[in-house]
N, C-alpha and C positions, 0 to 999 in steps of 0.2 A: 328526727335526724340521728339522734344518738342510737335509737333502736335499729335503724338501718345500718349504721356503722358497725355496731356490735354483730349484727347478722352477717355482714360481709366479712368481717375479721374472723368470725367463727367458721365460716365456709372455707376461708383461706387456710385455716389451721387444720381442718378436717380433711379437705380434698386430697392433700398428698398421701395421707394414710389410706384413703380409699383406693387411690391409684396403685399404691404399693401392694395392698392386699389383693387387688384384682390381678396384678401381674404375677404375684406369687402363686395364685390359684390356677393360673391358666394352664399349667402343665399337670395339675392335680386331677386325678380321676377318682371319683368317690366310690364308696362301697356301701350298699344299702342292705343292712342285716335283715330288714323286713322282707326282702325278696330272695333270701338265701335258700338254696335247695341243694340236694345231694343227687348227683347224676352218675350212673355207672354206664359204661359203654366202651366202644372201640375207637381208637384213633384212625381217622380217615386220611387226613393230610397233615403231617407234622410241619410246623413252620409255614402254614398256608397263607397267613395274612399278617398285617400289622395294624394295630389300633392305637392311634395317638402315641406312637413311639414304643409301644409294648408289643411283644411277639404273641401271635395267636396260632392256634391249630384248630382243626375241625375234628369233631367226634360225632359218632352216631349212637343214640340211645333210644331204643324202642321206636325205630324208624323216624326219629326226629334228629335233625342235624343242628349242632351247637357250634358256634365259634367261641373258643375258650381263650380269654385274654390272660396272659401269664405275667411276664416281667420284661424288662429291657434285655436286649441281646447280651450285654456284658455280664448281667447277673446270671442268665441261663448258662453261659459259658463257665462262669466261676463255680457254679454248683454242679456242672457236668450233667445237665438235663438234656438227654438225647432220646426223644420219643421216636418210635418206629411205627410205620403203618401197621395196623392190626393189633397193636398192644391194647390189652384190656386195662382200663383205668377207672378210678372213681374220683370225681371232682366235687368239692364243696365250693359253691360260688354264688354270687349275686346275679340273678337273671335280669336281663334287660333287652330291649329291642333297639337296634340302631335306626338311624334316620331312613335307611332303605328297607326297613322291616325285617332284617335278619335277626335271628335269635342269638344272643350272646350270653356268656357267663364270665363274670369277673372272678377269676379263680382266687380263692382264699387258701386252698390246699389241694394237692393232687396226690393220689396214691397209685403207684404202678402195681397192679394186682399180682402179676407173675413174680416180680422181684420182692414185693413187700415194701419197697422204698416209698416213704412219705415226704413230700416236698411242701414246705410252708411258704406261701407268697405274702400273706398278710398276718400281722400280729393278732393273736387270738383275743386279746383284751381291747385293743384300740382299733383294730381293722386297718391300721396304717400299713403301707407296704414295708416289708422287712428290709428292702434294699434302700429305703429312704430314711434319712436322719431328720427330715423335716416333719414336725408334728402336724397332724391333720386333726383339727378340733372337732369337726363334725363329719359324719358319713352320710352321703346322699347320692343316690343315682342321678339326681338332677345336676350334679357337678359335671357329669359327662356331657350333657347337652347345653349347659349354660356355665362355662368356665368362669371362675372368679366370683360367682354369686354364692352366698351362703344362705341357707334357709333356716 
């Protein structure tokens, strides 16, 4: 009886923390350094899509099309990022496939080759988004598909 009471009380104390952490992570999109690649190519469609509240564009590199996930609209306006169709760019990002099988890159940085401008989307040390003040303890591509779970 005492063992069951202790177990129930422990669950009641732990459960609110689990709910809070799941809610806090639901808007978090992870970054997996293990799948990081560098891709150079041409912008096909600037502002072509949105992925979980973040703006995307499509680019072509060696006949492969990537959807590049960047940052929220407000951040892109703040840093005056205006990509044009045909612009040659280099993107450092974490590669993943969406649920429909499309190839995506979670951008860490982007370099506009003609202008030389380099834009950083994620902190180089922690991989957390530069527009976010919320710390991300772990980086994982799995957070994209299972929000709130930490691995």
